[in-house]
C-alpha positions as CSV (number, residue, x, y, z in Angstrom):
1,M,-26.4,-0.3,-5.8
2,T,-25.0,-3.9,-6.2
3,Q,-24.0,-3.3,-9.8
4,L,-22.2,-0.1,-9.0
5,L,-20.4,-1.9,-6.1
6,Q,-19.4,-4.8,-8.5
7,A,-18.2,-2.3,-11.1
8,A,-16.1,-0.5,-8.6
9,D,-14.7,-3.8,-7.3
10,R,-13.8,-4.9,-10.8
11,L,-12.1,-1.6,-11.4
12,M,-10.2,-1.8,-8.0
13,S,-9.2,-5.4,-8.7
14,G,-7.6,-4.4,-12.0
15,M,-5.9,-1.4,-10.3
16,N,-4.6,-3.8,-7.5
17,K,-3.2,-6.2,-10.2
18,L,-1.4,-3.3,-11.8
19,M,0.1,-2.2,-8.4
20,V,1.2,-5.8,-7.7
21,L,3.0,-5.8,-11.0
22,L,4.6,-2.5,-10.3
23,G,5.5,-3.7,-6.8
24,S,7.1,-6.8,-8.2
25,L,9.2,-4.8,-10.6
26,A,10.2,-2.6,-7.7
27,L,11.3,-5.5,-5.6
28,V,13.3,-6.9,-8.5
29,A,14.8,-3.5,-9.1
30,A,15.8,-3.2,-5.4
31,S,17.4,-6.6,-5.4
32,V,19.4,-5.8,-8.6
33,I,20.4,-2.4,-7.2
34,L,21.5,-3.8,-3.8
35,S,23.4,-6.7,-5.4
36,Y,25.1,-4.2,-7.7
37,S,25.9,-2.1,-4.6
38,V,27.6,-5.0,-2.7
39,A,29.5,-6.1,-5.8
40,S,30.8,-2.7,-6.8
41,R,31.8,-2.0,-3.2
42,A,33.6,-5.4,-2.8
43,F,35.3,-5.6,-6.2
44,F,35.9,-1.9,-7.0
45,G,35.7,-0.1,-3.8
46,A,33.1,2.2,-5.4
47,T,30.8,4.5,-3.3
48,T,27.2,3.5,-3.1
49,D,25.4,6.7,-2.1
50,W,22.5,6.4,-4.6
51,Q,22.0,2.7,-4.4
52,D,20.8,2.6,-0.9
53,E,18.3,5.4,-1.5
54,A,17.1,3.9,-4.8
55,A,16.5,0.6,-3.2
56,V,14.6,2.2,-0.3
57,F,12.5,4.2,-2.7
58,C,11.7,0.9,-4.6
59,L,10.8,-0.9,-1.3
60,V,8.6,2.0,-0.2
61,G,6.7,1.8,-3.5
62,A,6.3,-2.0,-3.3
63,T,5.1,-1.8,0.3
64,F,2.6,0.9,-0.1
65,L,1.3,0.3,-3.6
66,C,0.5,-3.4,-2.9
67,G,-1.3,-2.8,0.4
68,A,-4.8,-2.6,-1.3
69,Y,-4.2,-6.0,-3.0
70,V,-3.2,-7.6,0.3
71,Q,-6.4,-6.1,1.8
72,Q,-8.5,-7.4,-1.2
73,I,-7.5,-10.9,-0.5
74,R,-7.8,-10.3,3.2
75,G,-4.2,-11.3,3.6
76,H,-3.3,-9.2,6.5
77,V,-2.5,-11.0,9.8
78,G,-5.6,-11.5,11.8
79,I,-6.6,-13.4,15.0
80,S,-9.0,-16.1,14.0
81,A,-9.6,-17.4,17.5
82,V,-12.0,-14.6,18.2
83,S,-13.9,-14.9,15.0
84,T,-14.5,-18.6,15.4
85,M,-15.9,-18.2,19.0
86,L,-18.4,-15.4,18.0
87,P,-21.9,-16.0,16.5
88,K,-22.0,-15.1,12.8
89,A,-24.1,-11.8,13.3
90,I,-21.7,-10.5,16.0
91,N,-18.7,-11.4,13.9
92,R,-20.1,-9.6,10.9
93,L,-20.6,-6.6,13.1
94,R,-17.0,-6.9,14.4
95,V,-15.6,-7.1,10.9
96,L,-17.6,-4.0,9.9
97,I,-16.4,-2.0,12.9
98,I,-12.9,-3.0,12.2
99,D,-13.2,-2.1,8.5
100,I,-14.7,1.3,9.3
101,A,-11.9,2.1,11.9
102,S,-9.3,0.8,9.4
103,C,-10.7,3.0,6.7
104,V,-10.7,6.0,8.8
105,F,-7.1,5.5,9.8
106,C,-6.0,4.8,6.3
107,A,-7.9,7.8,4.9
108,F,-6.3,10.0,7.5
109,F,-2.8,8.5,6.5
110,A,-3.6,9.1,2.9
111,W,-4.6,12.8,3.5
112,K,-1.4,13.5,5.4
113,S,0.6,11.6,2.8
114,W,-0.9,13.8,0.0
115,A,0.0,16.8,2.2
116,L,3.6,15.7,2.4
117,F,3.7,15.0,-1.3
118,H,2.4,18.6,-2.0
119,E,4.8,20.2,0.4
120,A,7.8,18.2,-1.0
121,W,6.6,19.0,-4.6
122,V,6.1,22.8,-4.0
123,D,9.2,23.3,-1.8
124,G,11.4,21.1,-4.0
125,Q,12.6,19.0,-1.0
126,V,15.2,16.4,-1.6
127,T,17.0,13.9,0.6
128,S,20.0,14.9,2.7
129,S,22.4,12.7,0.8
130,S,24.9,13.7,-1.9
131,W,22.6,12.2,-4.6
132,A,19.7,14.2,-3.3
133,P,16.7,12.6,-5.1
134,P,13.4,14.4,-4.7
135,L,11.3,13.4,-1.7
136,W,8.0,13.7,-3.6
137,I,8.8,10.3,-5.2
138,P,8.3,8.2,-2.0
139,Y,5.5,10.5,-0.8
140,V,3.5,10.1,-4.0
141,M,3.9,6.3,-3.7
142,M,2.8,6.4,0.0
143,S,-0.2,8.7,-1.0
144,I,-1.4,6.5,-3.9
145,G,-1.0,3.3,-1.9
146,M,-2.9,4.6,1.2
147,T,-5.6,6.1,-0.9
148,L,-6.1,2.8,-2.8
149,L,-6.0,0.9,0.6
150,A,-8.6,3.2,2.1
151,F,-10.9,2.8,-0.9
152,Q,-10.4,-1.0,-0.9
153,I,-11.4,-1.1,2.7
154,L,-14.5,1.1,2.0
155,L,-15.5,-1.2,-0.9
156,Q,-15.2,-4.2,1.4
157,A,-17.2,-2.6,4.1
158,F,-20.0,-1.6,1.7
159,G,-19.8,-5.2,0.3
160,D,-20.3,-6.6,3.8
161,V,-23.4,-4.4,4.3
162,V,-24.9,-5.0,0.9
163,N,-24.1,-8.7,0.7
164,P,-23.4,-9.9,4.2
165,D,-23.3,-13.7,3.4
166,E,-21.0,-13.3,0.4
167,G,-17.8,-13.2,2.4
168,E,-18.5,-16.5,4.3
């Protein structure tokens, strides 16, 4: 069981690094797009319909695709006052309960995101702007990101049960 968990953790770690690279590229792309938008409006009076949506799509991708990495390093905001006051055994139980609840929420969010993606893909849904890019693009990024996040939390919960002293 431990070897399977370690293999899954290594695979997830590699996937998370790839998502951070893609997220970083998306942030750079969004900043270039928005800078171009400001400059083209200021200097040439050009319309910027596509730039705003393209930047939002990039930011959605960066936000959702990098969530599992942030969870992997336990980088989400937490309140440490409670954990320092509790005995170790109770704190481990608290972390496990929070991980399970978070995993259930993220799995539900992923499931609904996949449903949105499927609906947008099948129906050919697009945004309401004149550029009208397909809505499946942000929905698939949400779906992948939330699926990876749910899986990352599940791995950590299993890791906390199998190796309870490793996280300390």
